[in-house]
C-alpha positions as CSV (number, residue, x, y, z in Angstrom):
1,M,-13.9,-33.0,7.9
2,A,-15.6,-29.6,7.5
3,N,-12.8,-27.9,9.5
4,I,-10.2,-29.5,7.3
5,K,-11.9,-28.2,4.2
6,I,-12.3,-24.7,5.7
7,D,-8.6,-24.7,6.6
8,A,-7.6,-25.9,3.1
9,D,-9.8,-23.2,1.4
10,L,-8.4,-20.5,3.7
11,S,-4.9,-21.6,3.0
12,G,-5.6,-21.2,-0.8
13,I,-6.9,-17.7,-0.2
14,Y,-3.8,-16.9,1.9
15,Q,-1.5,-18.1,-0.8
16,S,-3.2,-15.9,-3.4
17,L,-3.1,-13.0,-1.0
18,G,0.7,-13.6,-0.6
19,R,1.1,-13.5,-4.4
20,M,-0.9,-10.3,-4.6
21,M,1.3,-8.9,-1.8
22,T,4.4,-9.8,-3.8
23,L,3.1,-7.9,-6.8
24,V,2.3,-4.9,-4.5
25,D,5.8,-5.0,-2.9
26,E,7.4,-5.2,-6.4
27,A,5.4,-2.2,-7.5
28,I,6.5,-0.1,-4.5
29,V,10.2,-1.1,-4.9
30,D,10.1,-0.3,-8.6
31,M,8.2,3.0,-7.9
32,I,11.0,4.0,-5.5
33,M,13.7,3.1,-8.1
34,A,11.9,4.9,-10.9
35,L,11.9,8.1,-8.7
36,K,15.6,7.7,-7.9
37,K,16.7,7.0,-11.4
38,R,14.1,9.0,-13.3
39,D,13.5,5.7,-15.1
40,L,10.5,6.2,-17.3
41,K,10.5,2.6,-18.6
42,L,10.4,1.3,-15.1
43,A,7.6,3.7,-14.2
44,E,5.6,2.4,-17.2
45,R,6.2,-1.2,-15.9
46,V,4.7,-0.2,-12.6
47,M,1.7,1.2,-14.3
48,D,1.3,-2.0,-16.3
49,R,1.7,-4.1,-13.2
50,D,-1.4,-2.4,-11.7
51,E,-3.5,-4.4,-14.1
52,Q,-2.1,-7.7,-12.6
53,I,-2.9,-6.4,-9.1
54,N,-6.4,-5.6,-10.1
55,A,-6.8,-9.0,-11.6
56,M,-5.6,-10.7,-8.4
57,E,-8.1,-8.6,-6.4
58,I,-10.9,-9.9,-8.6
59,K,-9.7,-13.5,-8.3
60,I,-9.3,-13.5,-4.5
61,D,-12.6,-11.6,-4.0
62,H,-14.3,-14.4,-6.1
63,D,-12.6,-17.0,-4.0
64,C,-13.9,-15.3,-0.8
65,I,-17.4,-15.4,-2.1
66,L,-17.1,-19.1,-3.0
67,F,-15.6,-19.8,0.5
68,I,-18.7,-18.2,2.2
69,A,-21.1,-20.0,-0.1
70,R,-19.5,-23.4,0.3
71,N,-18.5,-23.4,3.9
72,Q,-21.0,-21.0,5.6
73,P,-18.4,-19.9,8.1
74,V,-19.1,-18.4,11.5
75,A,-17.2,-16.6,14.2
76,K,-13.5,-16.2,13.4
77,D,-13.6,-17.9,10.0
78,L,-16.2,-15.5,8.9
79,R,-14.3,-12.5,10.3
80,T,-11.2,-13.8,8.5
81,V,-12.7,-13.9,5.1
82,A,-14.5,-10.6,5.7
83,S,-11.2,-9.0,6.6
84,V,-9.5,-10.5,3.5
85,H,-12.2,-8.9,1.4
86,K,-11.4,-5.5,3.0
87,I,-7.7,-5.9,2.8
88,L,-8.0,-6.6,-0.9
89,T,-9.4,-3.2,-1.4
90,D,-6.5,-1.6,0.4
91,L,-3.9,-3.6,-1.6
92,E,-5.6,-2.7,-4.8
93,R,-5.6,1.0,-3.8
94,I,-1.9,0.7,-3.0
95,G,-1.3,-0.6,-6.5
96,D,-3.3,2.3,-7.9
97,I,-1.3,4.7,-5.9
98,T,2.0,3.3,-7.1
99,A,0.8,3.8,-10.7
100,D,-0.3,7.3,-10.0
101,V,3.1,8.1,-8.4
102,C,4.8,6.8,-11.6
103,K,2.6,9.1,-13.7
104,A,3.8,12.0,-11.6
105,I,7.4,10.8,-11.9
106,I,7.2,11.2,-15.7
107,T,6.6,14.9,-15.1
108,L,10.0,15.0,-13.3
109,K,12.0,13.6,-16.1
110,E,13.8,16.9,-16.9
111,F,14.8,17.5,-13.2
112,A,17.8,16.0,-11.4
113,Y,17.3,13.9,-8.2
114,S,17.1,16.4,-5.4
115,E,17.2,16.6,-1.6
116,I,13.4,16.7,-1.6
117,D,13.3,13.5,-3.7
118,E,15.7,11.9,-1.2
119,E,13.2,12.7,1.6
120,I,10.3,11.3,-0.4
121,V,12.3,8.1,-1.1
122,A,13.0,7.7,2.7
123,L,9.3,8.2,3.3
124,A,8.5,5.6,0.6
125,E,10.9,3.0,2.1
126,D,9.3,3.4,5.5
127,V,5.9,3.0,4.0
128,R,7.0,-0.1,2.1
129,K,8.0,-1.7,5.4
130,M,4.6,-0.7,6.9
131,V,2.7,-2.4,4.1
132,G,4.8,-5.5,4.3
133,D,4.5,-5.7,8.1
134,S,0.8,-5.2,8.0
135,V,0.2,-8.1,5.7
136,R,2.6,-10.4,7.5
137,S,0.9,-9.5,10.8
138,F,-2.4,-10.6,9.2
139,V,-1.1,-13.9,8.0
140,N,0.6,-14.6,11.3
141,E,-2.3,-13.2,13.4
142,D,0.3,-10.9,15.1
143,L,-1.6,-8.4,17.1
144,K,1.5,-6.7,18.4
145,G,2.8,-6.3,14.8
146,A,-0.6,-4.8,13.8
147,Y,-0.6,-2.3,16.7
148,D,3.1,-1.3,15.8
149,V,2.0,-0.5,12.3
150,I,-0.9,1.6,13.5
151,E,1.3,3.5,15.9
152,Y,4.0,4.1,13.2
153,D,1.4,5.8,11.0
154,D,1.8,8.9,13.3
155,T,5.6,9.0,12.5
156,I,4.8,8.9,8.8
157,D,2.2,11.7,9.2
158,Q,4.8,13.9,11.0
159,A,7.4,13.2,8.3
160,Y,4.9,14.0,5.6
161,Y,3.9,17.3,7.2
162,R,7.5,18.4,7.6
163,L,8.2,17.6,4.0
164,K,5.0,19.4,2.9
165,D,6.0,22.5,4.8
166,K,9.4,22.4,3.1
167,I,7.9,22.1,-0.4
168,V,5.3,24.8,0.2
169,L,8.1,27.2,1.4
170,A,10.1,26.5,-1.7
171,L,7.0,27.2,-3.8
172,K,6.6,30.6,-2.2
173,V,10.0,31.8,-3.4
174,Q,10.1,30.0,-6.7
175,T,9.4,32.0,-9.8
176,D,10.4,29.6,-12.6
177,T,7.3,27.9,-14.0
178,M,9.1,24.6,-14.7
179,Q,10.5,24.5,-11.2
180,V,7.1,25.3,-9.7
181,N,5.6,22.4,-11.7
182,S,8.4,20.1,-10.4
183,L,7.7,21.1,-6.8
184,V,3.9,20.5,-7.3
185,S,4.6,17.0,-8.6
186,Q,6.9,16.3,-5.6
187,L,4.2,17.5,-3.2
188,T,1.7,15.2,-4.9
189,I,4.0,12.3,-4.6
190,A,4.7,13.0,-0.9
191,K,0.9,13.1,-0.3
192,Y,0.6,9.7,-2.1
193,M,3.2,8.3,0.4
194,E,1.0,9.4,3.3
195,K,-2.0,7.7,1.7
196,L,0.0,4.5,1.3
197,A,0.7,4.5,5.0
198,D,-3.0,5.0,5.7
199,H,-3.8,1.8,3.7
200,A,-1.2,-0.1,5.8
201,Q,-2.9,1.1,8.9
202,N,-6.3,0.0,7.5
203,I,-4.9,-3.5,6.9
204,S,-3.7,-3.6,10.5
205,E,-7.0,-2.6,11.9
206,W,-8.6,-5.5,10.0
207,I,-6.1,-7.8,11.6
208,I,-7.3,-6.7,15.1
209,F,-10.9,-7.3,14.0
210,T,-10.0,-10.8,12.7
211,V,-8.2,-11.9,15.9
212,S,-10.2,-10.2,18.6
213,G,-13.5,-9.3,17.0
214,E,-12.8,-5.6,17.9
215,Y,-13.4,-3.2,15.1
216,K,-11.4,0.1,15.2
217,A,-13.6,2.6,13.4
């Protein structure tokens, strides 16, 4: 009977985690579209959605505490709920970053969509897939999927550094103050993409801990 109750409680936590992931994914998708279209209203919606993501984090964290108090889990069940607690932090930070990116997008409203923006968007779309794959790997206990996400983080890092070098080179020859500000905003957004990938990697590392008990520091 106890195992049935643990399974039911964990299922509820997973369902809430899925809803939080949906909110995070919507935030990333809208963030990308806001950058493409210089859509300030959409950017503002992303910033507003961050409050919903924060509220979901608080709810699920509370559910995790209740789960431990009521079920006194051990071994894998304890690792699972501990990992959910850590993953919540990464998802909440992803929500914060999408809001921060949208604040930076507002500063680009006077500038047309550029080649650098196109590369940032490509980076963002890859990162969106990483985030989705990491959470799906957790729910499905897919170790291979988790390791694939961790490995792909190197690809994101390389793409970010290439883009960073291109923006820095453009900054060195740019004399117009407005253009300089635009390039600085683009560099900031590119760095945020790299940070999003890091959070996806963190999530995947907690999957490995949940399934195998191995913690990758």
